Steps between C-alpha positions, in 0.01 A plus 500: 500500500722189537431368147423162649163327439353180645546335159879511549500331842515134377811599301675649803394212721654252255830688489506518880487122520860491377582547870369145546638317193817297559692243297797268539749715310566751779389586855233760562194610310515642147434848644786470747745378235407779257555751778850356546574489132382863456743622764781288353442664160491848648816438703697389197402824325220401266273794413199518734265529204623172354472324836145636540400366162657157540363442852148624428482300175622192691229549760226520237597175327568325833137561599407217261828315448645504851872418477481396138696814415719584199805309624307193613307472173823534307665233712207267421581536128212737417480836328401712799356801320172352363420354840585819686305708251187286547524531877556877470193538277279313747570736787602836351156628403475727806843661436515851362603483132819706540622285787390181328707577190814552712446176685432295192828623346685368805373142469794384283745615769356268768528584868813654658756244602612446858815653644645677800246694704514739795457343841163666550348281225536176697391677817177619338434147374534375857289780653129417525235763449302595808162397368192663652572720799311777672602714798352363823399167340675164469657413167296290256731216394458372141746232394711457297609861523645675196846649535614850418687394184177357360297808593757741353523306172123507454470865588772576245319306228151625591644855495630453145157381391330792677742756351303516176192618689688793652726606213790398720857391414492127586873484578502703826168339592663159465803609705284647777308174520816293522646727768214630713563250778877515506476599867343164585828320422614621843160587658264212574146576388261563790240656276273793576496411871880529524503822302258665743696377801826637352332839472735787424794255477351321192642734236847487650498122521387464138755755374791336683404151380442618142832686491681185616351314205572777249863497617529152352445637147735689270457875531330548165247223560436618857423848371270365234312292757478794746362725227234239415399472865482876563147565364319204651446666837205671324304466182584821318669343198387240248781275614391523863141426409597196295711378790211539748258317270745213506584509871148508636376250243768243589451556871127433483502225237754306706252481786206442266662184357472340844129573512449375141672172583270457800194535274619257232262211431536166329229619261747761373796264491327210326231685304649832386867405498479137392749367754415156360524607140393348169688193384454131416451393861289796623175298516671248728649778710156656537358160604770477772414844632128427493551178690706685756235775535729769363300573186 
């Protein structure tokens, strides 16, 4: 069993939308920037467990606060912790208690800070995902396409959250998520169609490209990453199972969000979500929309 239930899907969908949330303080989505910051922290020698806790906690609070993170709230003259704690409480109900306690304890540390990163990090941020492909059929194009940095960050975080369901160590699960597409830094993503056309050469191509990326890391970190990646070719360990929950979930929810957007109605936006929300001029706003035929 995967440990996942339909009740948890809204939570994972919300986290996945960090691939699409941007702000003026830095280029790229929140997911892309956290991917970069995670590798910066690992490269400067921070323990992988600490990086896992900081990044995953940052993702949970960003689901509701966006880029109002620890540093930004502090710069605005606020005490960040009460705000971060409220955001964490709103979304963390689906998180296994043991994992939740570790993540809550990381909130006062904020997210990892930026720094030098291996060259593959920027390459993965530039490399689009293939989208929907099938051997013998044309590609289904869904824009904007996510990039590999965004996908890897979300798989890493989803994997941490799934680790409690499989009695898995969340640290190697996190590392395997961050690193499982290292080969795509040098290998453009042609999807399932390309994999089938490469045939027997696929494994060699992936190994060569992955080794080129691993060579950009210090030996100790490269070995740690390689050890985390080793089990995910199957599902024999708890860590591998948590990884695969994360990987397939992110792969499918990324496509599903395009179909959900296509089904969105103004009834939902105005009625359920209160786009024109309560306030002193709401009656006049409603009158405007009624006159325009939008309400």
